[in-house]
C-alpha positions in Angstrom: -23.2 -14.0 -9.9 -21.0 -12.9 -7.0 -20.1 -15.2 -4.2 -21.1 -14.3 -0.7 -18.4 -12.7 1.5 -16.6 -15.0 3.9 -15.6 -14.1 7.5 -12.0 -13.8 6.2 -13.2 -11.3 3.5 -15.0 -9.2 6.1 -11.8 -9.2 8.3 -9.8 -8.1 5.3 -12.2 -5.3 4.5 -12.1 -4.0 8.1 -8.3 -4.2 8.2 -8.1 -2.4 4.9 -10.4 0.4 6.0 -8.6 0.9 9.3 -5.2 0.8 7.6 -6.1 3.4 5.0 -7.7 5.8 7.6 -4.7 5.5 9.9 -2.2 5.9 7.1 -4.1 8.8 5.6 -3.8 10.7 8.9 -0.2 9.7 9.4 0.8 10.9 6.0 -0.2 14.4 7.1 1.4 14.2 10.5 4.5 12.1 10.3 7.6 12.5 8.1 7.4 10.0 5.2 10.6 8.1 6.0 9.4 7.6 9.6 6.0 6.4 8.4 7.5 3.9 6.1 9.8 2.5 8.9 6.8 2.3 11.2 4.7 0.4 8.5 7.6 -2.0 7.9 8.3 -2.5 11.6 4.6 -3.2 12.5 4.1 -5.4 9.5 6.9 -7.8 10.2 6.1 -11.4 10.7 3.1 -13.6 9.9 -0.4 -12.9 11.0 -1.7 -16.4 12.2 -5.3 -15.3 11.7 -4.8 -15.1 8.0 -4.6 -18.8 7.3 -2.0 -20.9 5.6 -2.2 -19.6 2.0 -0.1 -16.4 1.8 -0.6 -15.8 -1.9 -4.4 -16.1 -1.5 -4.5 -13.9 1.5 -2.1 -11.3 -0.2 -4.5 -11.1 -3.1 -7.4 -10.8 -0.6 -5.6 -7.9 1.0 -5.1 -6.1 -2.3 -8.8 -6.8 -3.2 -10.0 -5.4 0.2 -7.9 -2.2 -0.2 -9.3 -1.6 -3.7 -12.8 -2.3 -2.6 -12.7 -0.1 0.5 -10.6 2.6 -1.2 -13.3 3.5 -3.7 -15.7 4.1 -0.8 -13.3 6.1 1.3 -13.1 8.9 -1.3 -10.4 11.5 -0.7 -9.2 9.6 2.4 -7.8 6.9 0.1 -5.2 8.2 -2.4 -2.9 6.0 -4.5 -0.2 6.5 -1.9 -2.5 5.6 1.0 -3.6 2.4 -0.8 0.0 1.4 -1.7 1.2 1.9 1.8 -1.8 0.0 3.2 -1.1 -2.9 0.8 2.6 -2.9 2.0 1.5 -3.1 5.6 -1.2 -5.8 5.0 1.0 -8.0 2.9 3.9 -7.4 5.2 1.9 -8.9 8.0 1.8 -12.1 5.9 5.6 -12.0 5.5 5.4 -10.9 1.8 5.5 -7.0 1.7 4.7 -5.7 -1.8 7.1 -3.2 -3.3 5.8 0.3 -3.5 7.0 2.8 -6.2 6.4 6.5 -6.3 6.8 8.3 -9.6 6.1 11.6 -11.4 5.0 12.6 -14.9 4.3 15.8 -16.8 0.7 16.5 -17.7 -0.3 18.0 -21.1 -0.3 21.5 -19.6 3.2 21.0 -18.2 2.3 20.4 -14.5 3.8 17.6 -12.5 1.6 14.7 -11.5 2.6 12.1 -8.9 1.4 8.5 -8.6 2.1 5.6 -6.3 1.7 1.9 -7.2 2.4 -1.6 -5.9 4.3 -4.4 -7.6 7.1 -4.5 -10.0 5.2 -3.3 -13.1 5.9 0.3 -14.0 3.1 2.7 -14.5 3.4 3.6 -18.2 3.8 7.4 -18.2 5.5 7.8 -14.8 9.2 8.1 -14.1 10.0 6.2 -10.8 11.5 8.4 -8.1 11.4 6.1 -5.0 11.0 2.4 -4.6 10.3 0.7 -1.4 11.4 -2.9 -1.8 11.9 -5.2 1.2 12.7 -3.0 4.1 14.8 -0.4 2.3 14.0 2.6 0.1 15.8 2.9 -3.3 15.8 5.8 -5.7 16.7 9.4 -6.1 14.4 10.6 -3.4 15.4 7.9 -0.9 16.5 9.3 2.4 19.3 7.7 4.5 18.2 5.8 7.6 
């Protein structure tokens, strides 16, 4: 049996939806390096409305992104979700690392994927890693 959603859960769901929609639009309109800098700049500092348990609220942010992302369809890609998670957890003072990687499919085409956290997606070769406030990797652009 699922527990009823709290006010904090609903707030997280609204923030996650808004973050994904704004980031989905920005990905198409703004250079990537500029978008990442804006996300990091606007995420700095703690959000006092989130409470005193940063680890619990970080997991709530990731839960909300996953829950809303499934309902947003094509507006919520893996990159959109990863950047939204970085923004939401950054507001709590704990931005998650984001990694972007590529892999060859069976037919020889390239496939890209973005994920959060330190764990490496099994078949993807990392190209860019956003850790802290700096980008690292072969595709990282200078500031």
